[in-house]
N, CA and C atoms as a LAMMPS dump frame, in Angstrom:
ITEM: TIMESTEP
0
ITEM: NUMBER OF ATOMS
297
ITEM: BOX BOUNDS ff ff ff
-5.0000000000000000e+02 5.0000000000000000e+02
-5.0000000000000000e+02 5.0000000000000000e+02
-5.0000000000000000e+02 5.0000000000000000e+02
ITEM: ATOMS id mol type element x y z
1 1 1 N 379.903 358.668 141.281
2 1 2 C 378.996 357.604 141.611
3 1 3 C 379.22 357.233 143.075
4 2 1 N 378.175 357.181 143.84
5 2 2 C 378.279 356.788 145.237
6 2 3 C 378.234 355.271 145.356
7 3 1 N 379.06 354.761 146.23
8 3 2 C 379.1 353.317 146.466
9 3 3 C 379.347 353.091 147.961
10 4 1 N 378.359 353.426 148.805
11 4 2 C 378.578 353.271 150.241
12 4 3 C 378.771 351.799 150.609
13 5 1 N 379.716 351.564 151.501
14 5 2 C 380.014 350.203 151.94
15 5 3 C 379.687 350.054 153.418
16 6 1 N 379.163 348.904 153.763
17 6 2 C 378.926 348.581 155.167
18 6 3 C 380.163 347.882 155.717
19 7 1 N 380.311 347.83 157.033
20 7 2 C 381.458 347.13 157.623
21 7 3 C 381.585 345.71 157.079
22 8 1 N 382.808 345.359 156.7
23 8 2 C 383.074 344.027 156.155
24 8 3 C 382.962 343.943 154.645
25 9 1 N 382.425 344.971 153.989
26 9 2 C 382.307 344.968 152.537
27 9 3 C 383.579 345.525 151.906
28 10 1 N 383.735 345.289 150.603
29 10 2 C 384.923 345.739 149.875
30 10 3 C 384.51 346.293 148.525
31 11 1 N 385.349 347.16 147.98
32 11 2 C 385.153 347.629 146.606
33 11 3 C 386.389 347.246 145.806
34 12 1 N 386.188 346.924 144.561
35 12 2 C 387.283 346.58 143.663
36 12 3 C 387.223 347.525 142.476
37 13 1 N 388.352 348.165 142.194
38 13 2 C 388.397 349.112 141.092
39 13 3 C 389.834 349.242 140.611
40 14 1 N 389.995 349.841 139.454
41 14 2 C 391.327 350.069 138.895
42 14 3 C 392.128 350.942 139.854
43 15 1 N 393.42 350.671 139.969
44 15 2 C 394.282 351.409 140.881
45 15 3 C 394.368 352.899 140.594
46 16 1 N 394.05 353.316 139.383
47 16 2 C 394.097 354.736 139.041
48 16 3 C 392.742 355.414 139.177
49 17 1 N 391.732 354.686 139.624
50 17 2 C 390.416 355.276 139.81
51 17 3 C 390.448 356.237 140.991
52 18 1 N 390.04 357.466 140.752
53 18 2 C 389.963 358.434 141.845
54 18 3 C 388.812 358.038 142.758
55 19 1 N 389.096 357.942 144.035
56 19 2 C 388.07 357.569 144.995
57 19 3 C 388.411 358.182 146.348
58 20 1 N 387.433 358.221 147.209
59 20 2 C 387.668 358.781 148.54
60 20 3 C 386.654 358.192 149.507
61 21 1 N 386.875 358.461 150.775
62 21 2 C 385.923 358.037 151.802
63 21 3 C 386.048 358.97 152.992
64 22 1 N 385.035 358.964 153.793
65 22 2 C 385.085 359.753 155.021
66 22 3 C 386 359.051 156.019
67 23 1 N 386.418 359.756 157.058
68 23 2 C 387.298 359.132 158.054
69 23 3 C 386.684 357.871 158.657
70 24 1 N 387.526 356.931 158.979
71 24 2 C 387.106 355.685 159.608
72 24 3 C 386.665 355.985 161.041
73 25 1 N 385.4 355.783 161.339
74 25 2 C 384.854 356.062 162.67
75 25 3 C 384.845 354.826 163.569
76 26 1 N 385.221 353.678 163.02
77 26 2 C 385.183 352.443 163.808
78 26 3 C 386.449 352.301 164.647
79 27 1 N 386.447 351.338 165.518
80 27 2 C 387.627 351.046 166.319
81 27 3 C 388.577 350.095 165.62
82 28 1 N 388.219 349.669 164.411
83 28 2 C 389.042 348.727 163.65
84 28 3 C 389.736 349.469 162.519
85 29 1 N 390.778 348.884 161.993
86 29 2 C 391.542 349.529 160.924
87 29 3 C 390.834 349.377 159.575
88 30 1 N 391.182 350.251 158.671
89 30 2 C 390.731 350.166 157.282
90 30 3 C 391.908 349.628 156.484
91 31 1 N 391.658 348.672 155.631
92 31 2 C 392.733 348.025 154.88
93 31 3 C 392.573 348.343 153.398
94 32 1 N 393.658 348.76 152.761
95 32 2 C 393.684 348.979 151.321
96 32 3 C 394.683 348.03 150.684
97 33 1 N 394.37 347.542 149.529
98 33 2 C 395.237 346.599 148.831
99 33 3 C 395.248 346.961 147.355
100 34 1 N 396.432 347.127 146.792
101 34 2 C 396.585 347.442 145.373
102 34 3 C 397.354 346.302 144.73
103 35 1 N 396.726 345.613 143.792
104 35 2 C 397.357 344.498 143.094
105 35 3 C 397.521 344.89 141.632
106 36 1 N 398.708 344.709 141.096
107 36 2 C 398.96 345.005 139.689
108 36 3 C 399.469 343.736 139.011
109 37 1 N 398.822 343.353 137.931
110 37 2 C 399.232 342.184 137.167
111 37 3 C 399.918 342.64 135.887
112 38 1 N 400.971 341.925 135.483
113 38 2 C 401.64 342.22 134.225
114 38 3 C 402.23 340.938 133.666
115 39 1 N 402.5 340.958 132.4
116 39 2 C 403.072 339.8 131.719
117 39 3 C 404.55 339.668 132.065
118 40 1 N 405.069 338.433 132.19
119 40 2 C 406.509 338.265 132.429
120 40 3 C 407.376 338.859 131.317
121 41 1 N 406.787 339.113 130.148
122 41 2 C 407.567 339.687 129.046
123 41 3 C 407.88 341.165 129.276
124 42 1 N 407.121 341.822 130.157
125 42 2 C 407.367 343.226 130.485
126 42 3 C 408.671 343.322 131.264
127 43 1 N 409.405 344.426 131.081
128 43 2 C 410.637 344.574 131.858
129 43 3 C 410.824 346.021 132.28
130 44 1 N 411.523 346.19 133.373
131 44 2 C 411.865 347.51 133.888
132 44 3 C 413.036 348.034 133.065
133 45 1 N 412.948 349.259 132.572
134 45 2 C 414.02 349.801 131.731
135 45 3 C 414.93 350.775 132.476
136 46 1 N 414.561 351.178 133.693
137 46 2 C 415.356 352.165 134.416
138 46 3 C 416.318 351.544 135.418
139 47 1 N 416.165 350.271 135.714
140 47 2 C 417.108 349.533 136.556
141 47 3 C 416.868 348.041 136.344
142 48 1 N 417.724 347.197 136.892
143 48 2 C 417.6 345.754 136.64
144 48 3 C 417.325 344.948 137.908
145 49 1 N 416.81 345.593 138.951
146 49 2 C 416.595 344.891 140.211
147 49 3 C 415.13 344.826 140.621
148 50 1 N 414.204 344.952 139.707
149 50 2 C 412.791 344.895 140.053
150 50 3 C 412.393 343.461 140.388
151 51 1 N 411.385 343.309 141.236
152 51 2 C 410.924 341.98 141.62
153 51 3 C 409.437 341.841 141.339
154 52 1 N 408.997 340.607 141.233
155 52 2 C 407.585 340.302 141.024
156 52 3 C 407.323 338.9 141.558
157 53 1 N 406.051 338.594 141.747
158 53 2 C 405.661 337.266 142.193
159 53 3 C 404.818 336.633 141.093
160 54 1 N 405.292 335.547 140.52
161 54 2 C 404.563 334.853 139.463
162 54 3 C 403.327 334.197 140.07
163 55 1 N 402.154 334.515 139.541
164 55 2 C 400.919 333.96 140.095
165 55 3 C 400.29 332.906 139.192
166 56 1 N 400.79 332.801 137.963
167 56 2 C 400.221 331.818 137.045
168 56 3 C 401.194 331.569 135.907
169 57 1 N 401.27 330.342 135.433
170 57 2 C 402.076 330.009 134.266
171 57 3 C 403.554 329.924 134.576
172 58 1 N 404.354 330.184 133.555
173 58 2 C 405.805 330.108 133.674
174 58 3 C 406.43 331.411 133.203
175 59 1 N 407.565 331.738 133.79
176 59 2 C 408.311 332.929 133.39
177 59 3 C 409.44 332.494 132.472
178 60 1 N 409.282 332.712 131.197
179 60 2 C 410.313 332.366 130.229
180 60 3 C 411.237 333.525 129.9
181 61 1 N 411.148 334.618 130.656
182 61 2 C 411.908 335.824 130.326
183 61 3 C 412.963 336.188 131.367
184 62 1 N 412.689 335.973 132.63
185 62 2 C 413.654 336.3 133.68
186 62 3 C 413.89 337.787 133.876
187 63 1 N 412.882 338.607 133.583
188 63 2 C 413.04 340.058 133.716
189 63 3 C 412.906 340.565 135.148
190 64 1 N 412.474 339.711 136.064
191 64 2 C 412.239 340.128 137.444
192 64 3 C 412.882 339.152 138.413
193 65 1 N 413.395 339.695 139.517
194 65 2 C 413.804 338.845 140.621
195 65 3 C 412.557 338.323 141.312
196 66 1 N 412.7 337.309 142.136
197 66 2 C 411.551 336.71 142.805
198 66 3 C 411.179 337.499 144.055
199 67 1 N 409.929 337.904 144.128
200 67 2 C 409.395 338.561 145.316
201 67 3 C 409.01 337.472 146.309
202 68 1 N 409.607 337.485 147.473
203 68 2 C 409.332 336.46 148.473
204 68 3 C 408.249 336.932 149.434
205 69 1 N 407.272 336.084 149.732
206 69 2 C 406.243 336.488 150.691
207 69 3 C 406.793 336.493 152.117
208 70 1 N 406.189 337.294 152.972
209 70 2 C 406.566 337.299 154.393
210 70 3 C 406.155 335.967 155.012
211 71 1 N 406.897 335.532 156.007
212 71 2 C 406.578 334.267 156.677
213 71 3 C 405.833 334.481 157.988
214 72 1 N 405.753 335.735 158.452
215 72 2 C 405.019 336.058 159.675
216 72 3 C 404.712 337.553 159.679
217 73 1 N 403.848 337.975 160.59
218 73 2 C 403.556 339.402 160.727
219 73 3 C 404.835 340.151 161.078
220 74 1 N 405.068 341.244 160.39
221 74 2 C 406.243 342.089 160.625
222 74 3 C 407.545 341.293 160.582
223 75 1 N 407.607 340.336 159.663
224 75 2 C 408.81 339.524 159.454
225 75 3 C 409.994 340.454 159.18
226 76 1 N 411.042 340.433 160.014
227 76 2 C 412.167 341.363 159.842
228 76 3 C 412.813 341.29 158.456
229 77 1 N 412.984 340.088 157.922
230 77 2 C 413.598 339.965 156.591
231 77 3 C 412.697 340.585 155.526
232 78 1 N 411.386 340.378 155.645
233 78 2 C 410.447 340.954 154.683
234 78 3 C 410.418 342.475 154.812
235 79 1 N 410.497 342.978 156.028
236 79 2 C 410.51 344.428 156.239
237 79 3 C 411.761 345.045 155.622
238 80 1 N 412.886 344.37 155.741
239 80 2 C 414.13 344.859 155.141
240 80 3 C 414.029 344.852 153.618
241 81 1 N 413.488 343.753 153.054
242 81 2 C 413.306 343.691 151.592
243 81 3 C 412.386 344.815 151.126
244 82 1 N 411.325 345.079 151.886
245 82 2 C 410.379 346.132 151.52
246 82 3 C 411.051 347.502 151.544
247 83 1 N 411.891 347.745 152.53
248 83 2 C 412.612 349.024 152.607
249 83 3 C 413.546 349.178 151.41
250 84 1 N 414.244 348.105 151.037
251 84 2 C 415.136 348.152 149.87
252 84 3 C 414.34 348.421 148.603
253 85 1 N 413.2 347.733 148.444
254 85 2 C 412.359 347.948 147.266
255 85 3 C 411.823 349.373 147.24
256 86 1 N 411.439 349.907 148.405
257 86 2 C 410.936 351.279 148.475
258 86 3 C 411.969 352.284 148.004
259 87 1 N 413.212 352.104 148.423
260 87 2 C 414.292 352.999 147.991
261 87 3 C 414.52 352.874 146.489
262 88 1 N 414.465 351.66 145.98
263 88 2 C 414.648 351.426 144.551
264 88 3 C 413.521 352.081 143.75
265 89 1 N 412.297 351.944 144.23
266 89 2 C 411.148 352.544 143.547
267 89 3 C 411.273 354.068 143.537
268 90 1 N 411.67 354.657 144.657
269 90 2 C 411.87 356.115 144.702
270 90 3 C 412.892 356.552 143.662
271 91 1 N 413.996 355.818 143.568
272 91 2 C 415.021 356.127 142.58
273 91 3 C 414.508 356.001 141.16
274 92 1 N 413.633 355.03 140.936
275 92 2 C 413.046 354.834 139.608
276 92 3 C 412.194 356.036 139.224
277 93 1 N 411.399 356.559 140.172
278 93 2 C 410.573 357.731 139.889
279 93 3 C 411.438 358.932 139.531
280 94 1 N 412.547 359.102 140.236
281 94 2 C 413.456 360.216 139.945
282 94 3 C 414.025 360.06 138.538
283 95 1 N 414.486 358.852 138.189
284 95 2 C 415.035 358.613 136.845
285 95 3 C 413.98 358.847 135.777
286 96 1 N 412.745 358.439 136.046
287 96 2 C 411.673 358.617 135.066
288 96 3 C 411.407 360.099 134.82
289 97 1 N 411.443 360.905 135.872
290 97 2 C 411.227 362.355 135.704
291 97 3 C 412.349 362.985 134.899
292 98 1 N 413.571 362.459 135.065
293 98 2 C 414.727 363.027 134.371
294 98 3 C 414.803 362.579 132.916
295 99 1 N 414.136 361.477 132.586
296 99 2 C 414.215 360.921 131.219
297 99 3 C 413.423 361.752 130.234
């Protein structure tokens, strides 16, 4: 299905939806955002250091550490947290393949 977008428009779809686009010909950047929602009752089974940001309600389970938002563009502390999370996620994928 074709869904051409004009500058400033957005598409919303499931993160697993196969999609593509031609190269960005503008002088501005193209921004992609993937948001995943899950219940606080869900838990990571391959390690115990996963984080999440509660967006509604209360967390009565404590299965996730708190994901802290950045306080500025390229916030050094946020960049360090992101690098740590990236390494943890890579390790999780390896463990999942081995399981």
